[in-house]
C-alpha positions as CSV (number, residue, x, y, z in Angstrom):
1,M,-5.6,13.2,-3.4
2,S,-2.5,11.1,-4.4
3,V,-0.5,8.5,-2.6
4,M,3.1,9.7,-2.4
5,S,6.1,7.7,-3.8
6,D,9.4,6.7,-2.3
7,I,11.0,9.7,-4.1
8,W,8.7,12.2,-2.2
9,I,9.0,10.4,1.1
10,R,12.8,10.4,1.0
11,E,12.9,14.1,0.0
12,M,10.5,15.1,2.9
13,A,12.4,13.0,5.4
14,K,15.8,14.4,4.4
15,T,14.8,18.1,4.0
16,K,11.9,18.5,6.4
17,G,12.6,15.9,9.0
18,M,9.2,14.2,8.3
19,I,10.6,10.8,9.6
20,E,13.4,10.6,12.2
21,P,15.4,8.4,12.2
22,F,14.8,7.6,8.5
23,V,15.9,4.3,6.9
24,E,16.3,4.9,3.2
25,A,15.9,1.3,2.0
26,Q,14.0,-1.8,3.1
27,K,15.9,-3.8,5.7
28,R,14.7,-7.4,5.7
29,E,17.5,-9.9,6.3
30,G,16.5,-12.0,9.4
31,T,14.0,-9.3,10.5
32,I,10.4,-8.2,9.8
33,S,11.1,-5.6,7.1
34,Y,11.2,-1.9,7.8
35,G,12.2,1.3,6.0
36,L,11.3,3.0,2.8
37,S,9.1,1.1,0.3
38,S,7.7,2.0,-3.1
39,Y,4.7,4.0,-1.8
40,G,5.1,4.0,1.9
41,Y,7.3,3.7,4.9
42,D,7.5,0.6,7.2
43,A,8.0,1.8,10.8
44,R,9.7,-0.1,13.6
45,V,8.2,-0.8,17.0
46,A,10.3,0.5,20.0
47,R,11.3,-1.6,23.1
48,E,8.6,0.1,25.2
49,F,5.5,-2.0,25.7
50,K,2.4,-1.7,27.9
51,I,0.8,-5.1,28.1
52,F,-2.9,-5.2,29.0
53,T,-3.7,-7.2,32.1
54,N,-6.9,-7.7,34.0
55,V,-5.4,-8.6,37.4
56,D,-7.5,-5.9,39.2
57,S,-10.7,-6.7,37.2
58,A,-10.8,-3.1,36.0
59,V,-13.3,-1.7,33.5
60,V,-11.9,-0.2,30.4
61,D,-13.3,3.3,30.2
62,P,-11.9,5.7,27.6
63,K,-13.1,8.7,29.6
64,N,-11.4,7.5,32.8
65,F,-8.6,5.2,31.7
66,S,-6.5,3.6,34.4
67,D,-2.8,2.9,33.7
68,Q,-3.1,0.1,36.3
69,S,-4.6,-2.0,33.5
70,F,-1.1,-2.4,32.0
71,V,2.2,-3.9,32.9
72,D,5.2,-2.0,31.5
73,R,8.0,-3.8,29.9
74,S,11.2,-2.7,28.1
75,V,12.1,-5.8,26.1
76,D,13.4,-7.0,22.7
77,V,10.5,-9.5,22.4
78,C,7.1,-8.7,23.9
79,V,4.7,-11.6,24.5
80,I,1.1,-10.7,24.3
81,P,-1.3,-13.0,26.2
82,P,-4.0,-14.8,24.2
83,N,-7.0,-12.6,23.2
84,S,-5.3,-9.5,24.7
85,F,-3.4,-6.5,23.4
86,A,-0.4,-4.4,24.0
87,L,0.4,-0.7,23.4
88,A,3.8,0.3,22.0
89,R,5.3,3.1,20.0
90,T,7.2,3.6,16.8
91,V,11.0,4.1,16.9
92,E,10.5,6.9,14.4
93,Y,9.2,10.4,15.2
94,F,6.9,11.8,12.5
95,R,6.2,15.4,11.5
96,I,3.3,15.5,9.1
97,P,3.0,18.3,6.5
98,R,-0.1,20.5,6.4
99,D,-1.4,19.1,3.1
100,V,-0.9,15.4,4.0
101,L,-2.9,12.7,5.8
102,V,-1.2,9.4,6.7
103,I,-2.9,6.1,6.9
104,C,-1.4,3.1,8.7
105,L,-1.8,-0.6,7.8
106,G,-0.4,-3.6,9.6
107,K,2.4,-5.8,8.3
108,S,1.2,-8.9,6.5
109,T,3.7,-11.0,8.5
110,Y,1.9,-10.1,11.8
111,A,-1.6,-10.2,10.2
112,R,-1.0,-13.8,8.9
113,C,-0.3,-14.8,12.6
114,G,-3.6,-13.2,13.9
115,I,-1.8,-10.1,15.2
116,I,-3.6,-6.9,14.2
117,V,-1.9,-3.5,14.3
118,N,-4.3,-0.5,14.8
119,V,-3.4,3.2,14.4
120,T,-5.7,6.1,13.7
121,P,-4.8,8.4,10.8
122,L,-1.9,10.9,11.3
123,E,-3.5,14.2,10.7
124,P,-2.1,17.3,8.9
125,E,0.6,19.0,11.1
126,W,0.5,16.3,13.8
127,E,3.9,15.2,15.1
128,G,5.2,12.7,17.6
129,H,5.9,9.0,18.2
130,V,3.0,7.0,16.9
131,T,1.3,4.8,19.6
132,L,0.6,1.4,18.2
133,E,-1.9,-1.1,19.4
134,F,-1.2,-4.8,18.8
135,S,-4.2,-7.1,19.2
136,N,-3.5,-10.8,19.6
137,T,-6.7,-12.4,18.2
138,T,-5.4,-15.9,18.8
139,P,-5.9,-18.3,21.7
140,L,-2.1,-18.5,22.0
141,P,0.6,-16.1,23.3
142,A,2.0,-14.0,20.5
143,K,5.4,-12.3,20.0
144,I,6.2,-8.8,18.9
145,Y,9.8,-8.0,17.9
146,A,11.2,-4.7,19.0
147,N,13.3,-2.7,16.5
148,E,11.7,-4.5,13.6
149,G,8.9,-3.6,11.2
150,A,5.4,-3.2,12.7
151,C,3.3,-1.3,10.2
152,Q,3.3,0.6,6.9
153,F,2.4,4.3,6.6
154,L,0.9,5.6,3.4
155,F,1.2,9.3,2.7
156,L,-1.8,10.9,1.0
157,K,-1.3,14.4,-0.3
158,G,-4.4,16.6,-0.6
159,D,-5.2,18.8,-3.6
160,Q,-4.8,21.8,-1.3
161,P,-3.7,22.4,2.4
162,C,-6.5,22.0,4.9
163,E,-8.1,25.0,6.5
164,V,-7.6,23.8,10.1
165,S,-4.8,21.4,11.0
166,Y,-4.2,19.2,14.0
167,A,-1.7,21.8,15.3
168,D,-4.2,24.6,14.8
169,R,-6.7,22.7,16.9
170,A,-4.0,22.1,19.6
171,G,-4.8,18.4,19.5
172,K,-4.3,16.5,22.7
173,Y,-1.8,14.0,21.3
174,M,0.5,16.6,19.7
175,G,4.2,16.0,20.3
176,Q,3.7,12.8,22.1
177,R,6.8,10.8,23.1
178,G,6.7,7.3,24.4
179,V,3.6,5.1,24.6
180,T,0.7,7.5,25.2
181,L,-2.5,6.3,26.9
182,P,-6.0,7.6,26.1
183,K,-6.7,11.2,27.0
184,L,-10.1,13.0,27.3
């Protein structure tokens, strides 16, 4: 398994629509950087946020998740309460090749502020907007900036295509658009 370079990522984005919209070079002036990097792609967070709230004293249950645990906001700057989290999505829509697994890591700018970005791997032949989870581990409110860098995706190419892809399994998060809550 090899990590793929900027050359491969650019080619796949332009010829196969692997990342749309695709930003060919790192953009950084006055923003948290995003776009193509040496061995990855820094994706942006969109303006759609679901901010966790416990107004109704709900229990978080992954098998029976209530959307009433969130407040929806469409903003340029999302403020996450102390020791809480927000869900968002990438601006970019991803289409993962059959022989590729994608790992996501948070941006150091956010990590150094106590803001953790969590995303599960993007499996072979999965496609959609990526739902991002931002955890504010601090005792202070924390800001997330829409249309700026949120996380970096690393593309790992397997030695051979997998036998069964996410599309073959008809995965429940296939083709998701917008911020997607847990499904059973």
